[in-house]
N, C-alpha and C positions, 0 to 999 in steps of 0.2 A: 360227773365228768370222765372220772376215772375209767371206767366200764364202755366210755363211747368208741365205736368201731367204725359204724357205718353212719356216713353225714349226708343231710340233703340242703342244696341252699335254694332259696326260694330268691329269683331274679339276680341269677350266676354271673350275668354277662354284664355286670357294672364293673368298672375298672378293679376297684378294691376287692367287692366279692369274688371276682373272678380270680384276682392274684391270691386270695386267702384260700379257696377252693385247690389250684392248684399246690399250693404252699402244705395245705393238710394232705393232698394227695402224696407229695413226695416224702411225707412224713409217716405214712403209712396206712392212712386212710381210706376207707373206700367211700367214694364221694358221687354224688349223682348233684344234678341242678335243673331248672327250668326257667324260662324266660319269656316274656311275651313275645319280642323279637330274638330270633337265635339266626346271626349273619356273622361271615367273615367282619374283621380279623379275629375277634375274642371266639366266636364259635369254634374256629379251627384250632387257635389256640388252645383251648379247653378241651376240645376231642384228641390233640396229639399228644396232650397230657393225660390221656386217661380217663379223664371225667366225662363220664354218662350225661347228655344233655338230655331234658325233654323240651320238645318246641310246644310254648303256650302252657298256662297254666292250667293245671286238671287235679282236682282231689286224688284219682286213681293215681298219680306221680307218688304218692306217700303210702300207697298201700303196703309196701313192701316193710312200712315200720321201721324207717332209721331210727337209732339212737338219739341222734340230736337235728334238729332242724336249724338253721342262721336264716335269719328273715333279713332282708334287705330292707332300708330306711326310706325307699321308694313304694315299699310293699302297704297296700291298704288293707284293715282290717277285714274287710267284706272279701278280698283276694279268695279263690275257691280255695287253693290251698292251705289256705292260714285256717279257713271253717273246719277244714279235712284234720287239719293238725290239733287244732281244739277238740275235735267230737273223739280222734282216738287217742288223745291225751298226750302226744307228743314230748318230750322236753326240745324247748327251743330257748334261740338266745338271739342277739344282735351281732353284727359284723364287729364291731370292737370287743366284744365280750368274748366272744370266739378268739380274736386275736390275742386278747390279754392272756386267756387261758391256757392257751395251746401254742401259739407262736413266740409269747412275752415271758412264760413261767421260766423260773429261776433265772433269768437275765436282770440286768440293769435298762432299763426304758431311757433313750433319748430323744425326749420327745419336741419336736418343730411344731409349732402354732404361729399364730398371726394371720392377718387378713392378705397380705400378700408374701410372695417370696419362700413360702413353705417348701415347696417342692424343689427349687433350685435350693435352698439351704440344708433340706434333709439330703438332698442327694450329693452334695458335696461332702456334710458329714460324713457318708454311709462308704464316699469314694476312698476319703482320707483315710479313715479306720481300716480298710481293705488292702489300701496302699503300703501302710505301716505295718502290715501282717497281723490286725488284730482279730480278723474272719471275722465280722459282725451279721447280723441276720438285719432284714431290712423290710420296711413295706410302706412304698411313698405312693403318690398320687399321678406320678409318670414314669414313662421308660426310661431307665438311666442308659445313655449309649454304650458308657464302658461296660456294662453287664447286659444288654440287651433286655432286660427285665425293671420289673418296677417291683420286686419282692426278691428275698434271698435268704435262705437257712444257711446261717455259720455257724461254728461251733466255739465261737467267743461269747465272752460274758458280756456284751452288749448287744442291743436292739434298736435300730432308730426308727421312730415311726414318725409319720406328717400326721400333725394332730388337729383334726376337723374340729371348726366350732358347730356346725351344724347338726341338727338334731339327728338322735341315734337309729328310732322305729317307730311303727307308731302305735308302741307300748310303751314307748320310753323316750319323751320329748327334751330328756338332757342333752347336751355337747356330746361330741362323739369322745372329744379329747377326756371328759371327765372320767372315763373310764380306766386310765391309767394311772400309775403311780411314778411319776419321773425320778430317775437319779439324778437327772439335768433334763432342763426346760429352757428352751429358746423363744421370746415372744419377738416376732420381726416387726411387728406394727397391728394396730388396731382400729379401724374405720369402720362405718355402717356399711355394712353388705346384706346378702339373704334375706332382701325385704319382704320374702315371703313366710319368713319364720320370728325376724327380730322387728318389735315394734318401732325402734330407735338406736340411737347410737349408747343411750342410757341402757338399755337391754343387753346389748352386747357387752359392755363392758361390767354387766353383771354377772355375765358367765364366766367372763376372764378374771373376774373376782375371786369366783368359786374355784377355779383353777388354781390359781396362786395360793387360796388359801389353803389347799390341802398339800401343798408340798411341803416335805416334811423339815426340819429345821438343817437337819444334817447335810441335805442335796442342796443343790444350784439350781438360781435362776438367771438366764441369762437376756438383758430385755436392751432393744433398741433407745437410746437416750433422747432423741429428738420428736417424741410424742408425746403430747399432754395428756392425751387418752392414757397410754402406758402409765404415767407418772401416778395417776390415782390409781389405776389400779393392783399396782403392785405394793400401793399401801400396806395392803393385807397380809403380806409376804412375812412368814417368819426364820425361811430360811435365808440364805446368803443370797443378795442379789447384787450382780456385775451388769455395768451396762457397756455399752460399746456403741463407736460411732462417731465419737466425739471429736477424736483427732484422726479421722479415716485416711487423711491428705499424707500422714506419717507411713501408711501401712498399705499405700498403693502398691506397692512391690508385690503384695501379696498376689494381685491379680496381673502386672504388668506382661508376664507370660504364659497367659492364659487366652482362653476365647471367651470368656465373659466381658460382655458390653454393660457399660454403664453404672453409676454410681450405685444404684440399687442391689446392682450384681455385688460389687464390692463391698455393700456392707453383709450381704448374704454371707461372702467370701469369709468376713471378718468374725461374724457369730460361728461360722464352723471352725474356724482358727479358735477362737477363745474356748470353745467346749473342747478341742481337741486337745489344747494344752492343758488343762484341767484334767486330764486322762493320760498324761504324763507324755503325750509327743514332743518331739523338738521341733522348734521352728523350721529346722531343714528339712525334716519330714514332712511337715504340713505344706510346706509352698513346692516341696518337689510334687506333692500328689495332685495339687490344684494345678501346678503346670501339665499335669497328665490328665484332667479333666475333660473328659468330651462333652458334656454337656447332658441338657433332658429334651429327647422327642418334644417338638412343640412349644420350646422357650428359645425364641431367637432362632429357630432352627432353619438354617438354608435348604430349602426342597430342591434346588437346581438351578442353573442358568440356561438361558436361550437368548440367542441375538444379542448378547452384552448385558440382558435383562435380568436381574436376578428377583426369587421368589423367596421370600423368607414367611416363616407359619411361626404365630404366635398364640398364646393362652387368654391375653390380653382380653378382659370385658369390663371390669369395674375402672370409672374413670380414670384415678390415678396410675391405673396398671398401664392404661392405654397409653397417658403421657408421659410417663417414665420410661415407658416401651421406645417411644416414638425419639424423645430425648436421649437413648440409649446408642440407638444405631446412627444416630445423625453422624456423629464425629467418624464415625467409620465409613460412611456416604457422603464425605464433604461436598463433592464436586455432583453428585446427583441427584434427580429429583426423587422426592420421597413420595410414593403413593399409597397412602392409607386405606387398606379395606376393612371396613368395621361392618361384622354380624352382632348387633344387638339379641343375644339368646340366652341369655341366664333368668333367673327369675327376679333378679333384681334389676338388669339391664332392659327389661321388658317392661319394666314398670317407670312411672314417670318421676320416682324419688332422685333421680340424677339428671333429669330433664334440662336443668339449667345449667347444669357442671359440665355434660359431655362436651359443649364448643370450645372452653378453652383447652382441653384436652388435646386438640386437633393441633395446635398452635405452630408448632416445626415440622406440620406435614404440607406438601408443596401441592398436593391435588386429594381429595377424599372421596371416598365412594361409599354411602351408607346404603345397607340392605335391611328391607324392613322387615321385622322378624316373621321367621315362618310358622312361630305357634302363638301369636299372640291371643288368641282364643283362649287361652289357659287363662289368661288375666283379666279382671274383672274391667269391665269397658270405663268406668270411671278412674280406674287405677294405671291404664295403659300410657305405656311411652309411645311417644311421636316420631318417626324416623323422618317425617317430612319437616317437622317443625325444628328437628335439629340440622337437618340441610340447611333451611330457610335462615335459621341463627348464623349457622356458618357461613352462608354468603354474606350476611349483612357483617361478619366482622373483616369482610374483604378476603376470605378463602374461597378457593374453586372447589365446589362441593356439588356430588351428585347422588340422587337418590335413585334406586334400584327396587324392583318388586320381585325382582328374580334372579338366580345365578347366572344364567345364560345371559341374562341382556348385561353384566359386570363383565363377564369374560368376553363378550363381543366389544366392549367399547375399550376393554385394557388393551386388545390385540389391536386396534387402531390407535390407540391414543398413547400406549408405550413406546420409547425408545431406548436405544443403546445408553447405557448407564445408568437407567433409572433402578429404582429399588422398590419393589411391589412389598409391602407386608400386610400380610393378612392377619387381622386378628380376630378371633371366636374361641370360643369354650368347645365349639361342636367341630364336626367333620366338614361344614360348610358345601355339602355337595361335592368334595373332594376337588375344589376350586383349584386348588395347588397343580394337580395331577394334569388337569384338565387344562390349565391355563400353558404349562410347560409344553403339552403336547401341541395346543394349537399357535404356540411362538413357532 
């Protein structure tokens, strides 16, 4: 690894892969990358950073014999570039391995994990350290508005990493977060998710138990208190464990002067607060930083307002995240109707594992628009989620719910239905056919 100068990324247009490619480019490496679908904004972002991109996967892309190939976790073992990589005998690794070696080398890792809240918590923590002058590095799964970036190379001692429990690569089915040796680790929550790789909640807990058991005795684990799954997982800890969230009403002043909405974001702020205190920052420094935090793109992000109608974008897709997001925004739009627009798009939400749980997640919404999944064919027939059933179940609960088979029909409905004062809350982990901008233009 010490002799590496030229690095190629297979599937470079993913959020994490693209950020790491740019980070390594800034560190002085020669970077190339390829992907099946190369299009803006990631393609433009990469090219502006000086990363050479190949459109499509082809063995020829590796004929220049890079010193290292970084393989994305969505890349299959029969990918033509993987086959060429093996034929040429090139050195290869996964994204977290590369981040750990090149980005986190000689730094103290502050690792943020959990089913919900990882991106906001790690973003808050990174911003607090920066605002306090600690010059941190970070690699996070969302764009921080304070930096307009999801990565940073700092000269300070710390790197903040959003740690994902999803698998690493075709050659490594362990969780990504197992590649890091955290100086401090946060666990925000543990629920069943990623139904395409985890069998059940026991499988998820087993993965977190491995993480916890590996945290060294001299390091710290900061874990949310009101979670029985976390209670079980932290039994394997040999390090110091600190719990948070029990007396959260006493700490509400942390977020009183910030843009953060909802109890879940208060808990995210408290977790970041506790870790920052462990790094010897003062209450004043931390609270000042939180008040200057500008949020994360796609997390309760107001995309615009037209005719007195607000369009908000959120990444929520898991039933708990949907419920907590609607609950969080409700007090800020007390006299408004909340129109929830939901696209089941993840590997879990397109499966029926949460079919009977989703209806309760929309309790506080006034109107619910459900889009049928656009890539449902990826899921075996017997495992598929039914948007039709969700809409029917919501109607049985007395909710005003509508089913749509395409985004165009949702936009057409909302143009006629929405009125001054309404909040249109769009929830999806994808681009949702650019529904936010199209709605604003149409309104």
